[in-house]
C-alpha positions, 0 to 999 in steps of 0.5 A: 500500500505504501509503495502505491501511495508513494507512486501516486503522491498520496492516496486517491482511491477509486472504490469499485473501479472495475475496468475503468480505474481513473488515471492517478488513482489506486483502484479497489474492487471485489473482482481481480482485474489488471486495473484493480490494485486492491482486491477487496469487497467494500461490504467487508470491514475494515478495508485494507487501507490506513486510517487518515490516508486518503485525500480523495475517494471516488465512488462512481456508480457503486453506491446503488450496488451496495446493500442498504444494510451496509451503506452507513458502514461504508460511509463510516469506513470512508470517513476512517480512511479519509484525511481531515482535508480530504474529499469524497466524490460520489456519482450515481443514477438519480433515484427513479431515473432510467439509469436507476431502473435499467440495471437489475443489480441496483438496490436503489439509487440516491436522491438529493436527500440521501446524503443529508443523513450524513451531514449534521447541518440537516434534519435527517442527520438529527432524526437518525436515532438508531445509528449516528453516522460519522459526520460529513459536510456536503460541499456539492449536491447536484442532480438531474431527476432523469440522469445522475446525482453527483455529491462531494462530501468532506469529513468533519473530523476537527470541528468542535461545534456545529451550527447551521449555515444560513 
């Protein structure tokens, strides 16, 4: 892992990269392929990645393939491996879109409210009483109801007190 991190001048992780690993990223996927650097199932914890080691994690069209019972754990695991100054980039089909319904292996796609469960600035985070996820900050939450949703989140690791932004 350290050799790969040095080669890429830090860890940029493409989670669920498959055969389409992004240039400059370390690829992690459950299937062995020449593009895959780390063969690991994202639904198995912990991931074989050091704590606070990633400055960017990309999850492109993987969220909808994660069993819902593991989604909070996946977000917490990404939070663990993310540096305090890091960013998580997520792209997925928008819930109810053609892309959502098209793939038989989708467990359900996110909408604009989904990732507010992870940001303390939003009521859904506060309402989540059975399991408080690690705190994130939503930097971007763009979506097209007939296309994709693209979200950028940053881990909230060093904040003492949270207040709602106006």
